[in-house]
C-alpha positions as CSV (number, residue, x, y, z in Angstrom):
1,X,-56.7,-53.4,42.5
2,X,-53.1,-53.5,43.5
3,X,-51.2,-56.7,42.9
4,X,-47.5,-57.3,42.9
5,X,-44.8,-59.8,42.1
6,X,-43.8,-61.4,38.9
7,X,-40.5,-63.2,39.0
8,X,-37.6,-62.3,36.8
9,X,-37.9,-63.7,33.3
10,X,-35.1,-63.9,30.7
11,X,-34.6,-61.9,27.5
12,X,-35.9,-63.5,24.4
13,X,-33.9,-61.8,21.6
14,X,-30.2,-61.4,21.2
15,X,-28.6,-58.1,20.1
16,X,-27.3,-57.8,16.6
17,X,-23.7,-57.2,17.5
18,X,-21.0,-59.5,16.3
19,X,-20.2,-60.5,19.9
20,X,-23.5,-62.1,20.2
21,X,-23.2,-64.2,17.1
22,X,-21.1,-66.8,18.8
23,X,-23.5,-67.0,21.7
24,X,-26.4,-67.3,19.3
25,X,-24.7,-70.2,17.6
26,X,-24.4,-72.1,20.9
27,X,-28.0,-71.4,21.6
28,X,-29.1,-72.9,18.3
29,X,-28.2,-76.3,19.7
30,X,-30.5,-75.7,22.6
31,X,-33.3,-74.0,20.6
32,X,-35.7,-76.9,21.2
33,X,-35.4,-76.6,25.0
34,X,-38.0,-74.7,26.9
35,X,-37.2,-72.7,30.0
36,X,-39.9,-72.4,32.6
37,X,-40.4,-69.6,35.1
38,X,-43.0,-69.7,37.8
39,X,-44.0,-66.5,39.6
40,X,-46.7,-65.4,42.0
41,X,-48.8,-62.3,42.5
42,X,-49.1,-60.7,45.9
43,X,-51.3,-58.0,47.2
44,X,-48.7,-55.5,48.3
45,X,-49.3,-53.2,45.4
46,X,-47.0,-51.5,42.9
47,X,-47.3,-48.3,41.0
48,X,-45.3,-45.5,39.3
49,X,-45.9,-41.7,39.3
50,X,-47.7,-41.8,36.0
51,X,-49.9,-44.7,36.9
52,X,-50.8,-43.0,40.2
53,X,-51.6,-39.7,38.4
54,X,-55.2,-40.6,37.8
55,X,-55.9,-40.4,41.6
56,X,-54.8,-36.8,41.8
57,X,-56.9,-33.6,41.6
58,X,-54.3,-31.3,40.0
59,X,-56.5,-28.3,40.1
60,X,-57.0,-28.6,43.9
61,X,-53.4,-29.5,44.7
62,X,-51.9,-26.7,42.6
63,X,-54.6,-24.2,43.5
64,X,-55.3,-23.4,39.9
65,X,-58.5,-23.5,37.9
66,X,-56.9,-24.3,34.6
67,X,-59.4,-26.4,32.7
68,X,-56.7,-28.6,31.1
69,X,-55.7,-29.9,34.6
70,X,-59.1,-31.7,35.0
71,X,-58.4,-34.6,32.7
72,X,-54.6,-34.4,33.0
73,X,-54.2,-37.2,35.6
74,X,-56.3,-39.7,33.6
75,X,-54.5,-38.7,30.4
76,X,-51.1,-39.4,32.0
77,X,-52.3,-42.7,33.4
78,X,-53.8,-43.8,30.0
79,X,-50.6,-42.8,28.1
80,X,-48.5,-44.9,30.5
81,X,-50.5,-48.1,30.0
82,X,-50.9,-47.6,26.3
83,X,-47.9,-47.0,26.3
84,X,-47.2,-43.6,24.7
85,X,-44.1,-41.8,26.0
86,X,-44.5,-38.7,23.8
87,X,-48.0,-38.0,25.2
88,X,-46.5,-38.4,28.7
89,X,-43.8,-35.9,27.9
90,X,-46.3,-33.4,26.6
91,X,-48.3,-33.8,29.7
92,X,-45.2,-33.2,31.8
93,X,-44.6,-29.9,30.1
94,X,-48.2,-28.9,30.7
95,X,-47.9,-29.8,34.3
96,X,-44.6,-27.9,34.6
97,X,-46.4,-24.8,33.3
98,X,-49.0,-25.0,36.0
99,X,-46.3,-25.6,38.7
100,X,-44.5,-22.5,37.5
101,X,-47.6,-20.4,37.5
102,X,-48.7,-21.4,41.0
103,X,-45.3,-22.0,42.7
104,X,-46.8,-25.3,43.9
105,X,-46.4,-29.0,43.2
106,X,-48.8,-31.9,43.5
107,X,-48.0,-35.4,44.8
108,X,-47.0,-36.3,41.3
109,X,-44.7,-33.7,39.8
110,X,-43.8,-32.6,36.3
111,X,-40.2,-33.8,36.7
112,X,-41.4,-37.3,37.8
113,X,-43.7,-37.5,34.8
114,X,-41.0,-36.4,32.4
115,X,-38.5,-38.8,33.9
116,X,-40.9,-41.7,33.3
117,X,-41.5,-40.5,29.7
118,X,-37.8,-40.5,29.1
119,X,-37.2,-43.9,30.7
120,X,-40.1,-45.4,28.7
121,X,-38.8,-44.0,25.4
122,X,-35.3,-45.3,26.1
123,X,-36.8,-48.7,26.9
124,X,-38.8,-48.8,23.6
125,X,-35.9,-47.5,21.5
126,X,-38.1,-45.9,18.8
127,X,-36.2,-43.2,17.0
128,X,-39.2,-41.0,16.3
129,X,-40.3,-41.1,20.0
130,X,-36.8,-40.4,21.2
131,X,-36.5,-37.5,18.8
132,X,-39.8,-36.0,19.8
133,X,-39.0,-36.2,23.5
134,X,-35.6,-34.7,23.0
135,X,-37.4,-31.6,21.8
136,X,-39.6,-31.5,24.9
137,X,-37.0,-32.0,27.7
138,X,-35.3,-29.0,29.2
139,X,-32.3,-30.7,30.7
140,X,-29.3,-30.3,28.4
141,X,-27.7,-33.6,29.5
142,X,-30.9,-35.6,28.9
143,X,-31.4,-33.9,25.6
144,X,-27.9,-34.9,24.4
145,X,-28.4,-38.5,25.6
146,X,-31.7,-38.8,23.8
147,X,-30.2,-37.5,20.6
148,X,-27.4,-40.0,20.8
149,X,-30.0,-42.8,21.3
150,X,-31.8,-41.5,18.2
151,X,-28.7,-42.2,16.1
152,X,-28.3,-45.6,17.6
153,X,-31.9,-46.5,17.0
154,X,-31.7,-45.3,13.4
155,X,-28.5,-47.3,12.8
156,X,-30.0,-50.4,14.4
157,X,-33.2,-50.2,12.2
158,X,-31.1,-49.9,9.1
159,X,-29.2,-53.2,9.8
160,X,-30.0,-56.0,7.3
161,X,-32.3,-58.7,8.6
162,X,-33.4,-56.5,11.5
163,X,-37.1,-57.0,10.8
164,X,-36.8,-60.8,10.7
165,X,-36.1,-60.9,14.4
166,X,-39.7,-60.5,15.4
167,X,-40.1,-64.3,15.5
168,X,-36.7,-65.1,17.0
169,X,-38.1,-65.9,20.4
170,X,-41.3,-67.2,21.8
171,X,-42.9,-66.4,25.2
172,X,-45.7,-68.6,26.5
173,X,-47.6,-67.1,29.4
174,X,-49.9,-69.3,31.5
175,X,-52.2,-67.2,33.5
176,X,-53.3,-69.1,36.6
177,X,-54.8,-65.9,38.2
178,X,-58.4,-64.7,38.2
179,X,-57.2,-61.5,36.4
180,X,-56.9,-60.7,32.7
181,X,-53.3,-59.5,32.1
182,X,-51.6,-57.4,29.5
183,X,-47.9,-58.3,28.9
184,X,-45.2,-55.9,27.8
185,X,-41.6,-56.4,26.9
186,X,-39.4,-53.3,26.7
187,X,-42.4,-51.0,26.7
188,X,-44.1,-52.8,23.8
189,X,-47.4,-54.7,24.2
190,X,-46.7,-58.3,23.1
191,X,-50.1,-59.8,24.1
192,X,-53.0,-60.2,26.4
193,X,-53.7,-63.3,28.5
194,X,-57.2,-64.0,29.8
195,X,-57.7,-65.5,33.3
196,X,-57.0,-69.2,33.3
197,X,-55.7,-69.2,29.7
198,X,-52.5,-69.8,28.0
199,X,-51.1,-67.5,25.3
200,X,-48.0,-68.0,23.1
201,X,-46.6,-64.9,21.5
202,X,-43.6,-64.0,19.4
203,X,-41.4,-61.3,21.0
204,X,-39.4,-58.6,19.2
205,X,-36.8,-57.4,21.6
206,X,-33.2,-56.7,20.6
207,X,-31.5,-55.9,23.8
208,X,-29.6,-58.4,25.9
209,X,-31.0,-56.7,29.0
210,X,-34.8,-56.6,28.9
211,X,-37.6,-55.2,30.9
212,X,-40.9,-57.0,31.5
213,X,-44.3,-55.6,32.7
214,X,-47.7,-57.1,33.4
215,X,-50.8,-55.0,33.8
216,X,-54.3,-55.8,35.0
217,X,-56.6,-55.2,32.0
218,X,-59.5,-54.3,34.3
219,X,-58.0,-51.2,35.8
220,X,-54.6,-50.7,34.2
221,X,-52.7,-51.2,37.4
222,X,-49.1,-52.4,37.1
223,X,-48.9,-55.8,38.7
224,X,-45.1,-56.1,38.5
225,X,-42.1,-55.3,36.5
226,X,-38.8,-57.2,36.2
227,X,-35.4,-56.8,34.6
228,X,-33.5,-59.8,33.2
229,X,-30.6,-60.7,31.0
230,X,-29.8,-63.7,28.8
231,X,-30.8,-65.5,25.6
232,X,-33.9,-67.8,25.7
233,X,-35.6,-68.7,22.4
234,X,-38.5,-70.5,24.1
235,X,-39.7,-69.4,27.6
236,X,-42.8,-70.5,29.5
237,X,-44.0,-68.1,32.2
238,X,-46.4,-69.4,34.8
239,X,-48.2,-66.7,36.7
240,X,-49.8,-68.0,39.9
241,X,-52.3,-66.1,42.1
């Protein structure tokens, strides 16, 4: 299945910077208000290199009989929908080794897989994941950037009251489609919504700019992703067929 199109939704959690405190104070007065977003799914299809890796026969395309290439595509796909950026990065290095040995590349390349691992780790902002991937990347600029993000993530985690933000914003998803959906915010699974059901979930996302994904639970296909900015403490998301 390939489905596509979820409208932009707003970020649920403010950052912890002092600049945002004044904005948050203004939002408190409106905390009882619910913002509603309505979006539709289309059948145009949407994917990424990692999600499409499960369709590739890496042994055939690279002309190598390395046994580890047999499950590699499925492993990359599964790690992307889990999501697990470190496993994706390890797979990228394995794929890069096969590319170097054969002098060939498949439709999905090691550089594409590694780039997706890096982007996902940045989105998730987990210090340990960022640190691990910094050891796996070969590009010096990317390595330096990841190490800087490690410091920021560790500093953010050490801020007082950081853990209490997990219930700072609520997202209600009303799934009007015939498909069971998995919802992610900034690379973290926040909940699953069955076909025709409504699910209210607390969202733990610190950034002012947030990224949203919805996946079909039946086959792991990405239905749509969206980027949005703002402060909304209570958001209702209607997903139409």
